Every structure is written in structure tokens, then in C-alpha cells.
C-alpha positions in Angstrom: -6.4 22.4 -2.1 -6.7 18.7 -1.1 -6.6 19.2 2.8 -9.4 18.3 5.1 -11.0 21.1 7.1 -10.2 19.3 10.3 -6.5 19.3 9.5 -6.7 23.1 8.9 -8.6 23.6 12.1 -5.8 21.6 14.0 -3.1 23.7 12.4 -4.9 26.9 13.4 -5.2 25.8 17.0 -1.5 25.0 17.1 -0.7 28.2 15.3 1.5 26.9 12.5 1.9 24.1 10.0 3.6 20.9 11.3 7.3 20.5 10.5 8.1 17.6 8.4 10.6 15.1 9.7 13.2 13.7 7.2 12.5 10.2 6.1 14.1 7.4 8.0 17.2 6.0 6.5 16.7 2.6 4.9 19.1 -0.2 5.4 20.8 -1.5 2.4 22.2 -5.0 1.8 25.8 -3.6 1.5 25.6 -1.7 4.8 27.5 -4.4 6.7 30.4 -4.1 4.1 30.4 -0.3 4.1 33.7 0.1 5.9 35.4 -2.4 3.7 34.0 -0.7 0.5 35.0 2.7 1.7 38.5 1.5 2.6 39.1 -0.1 -0.8 37.6 2.9 -2.5 39.8 5.2 -0.5 42.9 3.1 -1.5 42.1 3.8 -5.2 40.0 0.7 -6.2 37.2 2.1 -8.4 36.5 -1.1 -10.4 33.2 -2.5 -9.3 33.8 -5.9 -10.6 37.0 -6.2 -8.7 35.4 -4.9 -5.6 32.6 -7.5 -5.9 35.2 -10.3 -6.5 37.0 -9.2 -3.2 33.7 -9.0 -1.4 32.8 -12.6 -2.5 36.2 -13.9 -1.5 35.8 -12.4 2.0 32.3 -13.8 2.5 33.5 -16.9 4.3 34.4 -14.6 7.3 31.7 -12.1 6.8 28.2 -13.0 8.0 25.4 -12.4 5.5 22.8 -10.0 6.9 19.8 -10.7 4.8 19.5 -14.5 5.0 16.1 -15.8 4.2 16.6 -19.5 4.8 17.3 -22.5 2.5 15.4 -22.0 -0.8 15.1 -25.7 -1.3 13.5 -26.1 2.1 11.0 -23.3 1.3 10.2 -25.1 -2.0 9.6 -28.4 -0.3 7.5 -26.9 2.5 5.3 -25.1 -0.1 5.0 -28.4 -2.1 3.9 -30.2 1.1 1.3 -27.5 1.8 0.0 -27.8 -1.8 -0.1 -31.6 -1.6 -2.1 -31.4 1.7 -4.5 -28.9 0.3 -5.0 -31.0 -2.8 -5.6 -34.1 -0.7 -8.1 -32.3 1.5 -10.0 -31.2 -1.7 -10.1 -34.7 -3.0 -11.3 -36.1 0.3 -14.1 -33.4 0.6 -15.1 -34.1 -3.1 -15.2 -37.8 -2.4 -17.4 -37.3 0.7 -19.7 -35.0 -1.2 -20.1 -37.7 -3.9 -20.8 -40.4 -1.3 -23.5 -38.2 0.3 -25.1 -37.5 -3.0 -25.3 -41.2 -3.9 
């Protein structure tokens, strides 16, 4: 059956199987714009491309919710970490060669 005997024992002590709770609602990236989308859809706009254009045009006054920072900054930070790690390896290799000599 795939259920451990301890689980069955616990259910027998309680007298019933546990109730399953519904899964938690996940946030979606369009949630902040939900009211606007529903308003436009209610007004008869059912063209997704037009809706996307209107959303993009209004983004200068709408705050983006899922902002992960500047991608260029992330790239440069990662490159700096890689350079540092590479330099550390070179130094340790050079030290190892000096000790061997």
C-alpha cells in the first residue's frame, strides 16, 4: 500500500485519516496587474497582444514586483569571482611548484 506502519498506528490513535488541506495559492508575476487586466477584459478587450502593449505602456507608473537586480552587475560580479578564483589557483600552483623545486 506504500504507507508506513507508524503512520497507520497514528491514524488509528486519532480515529480517522487526516484531512488534506488545499495547496497554497502561488503568486504569479501578473498578480500586481490583476485588477487592470480584469478591468480591461470586462471592458471587452480580449486581444492579448493589445493588453500586453497597454501593460508595457503603463509600466512607468507600475512598480515591477519581481526585480532581480541589474543583470550586467550580476555578470560583472560573477566574472570578478571567477577571476579571483583563477588567480588563487595560479598562486597555489606557483607555490606548489616552488616547494617542489
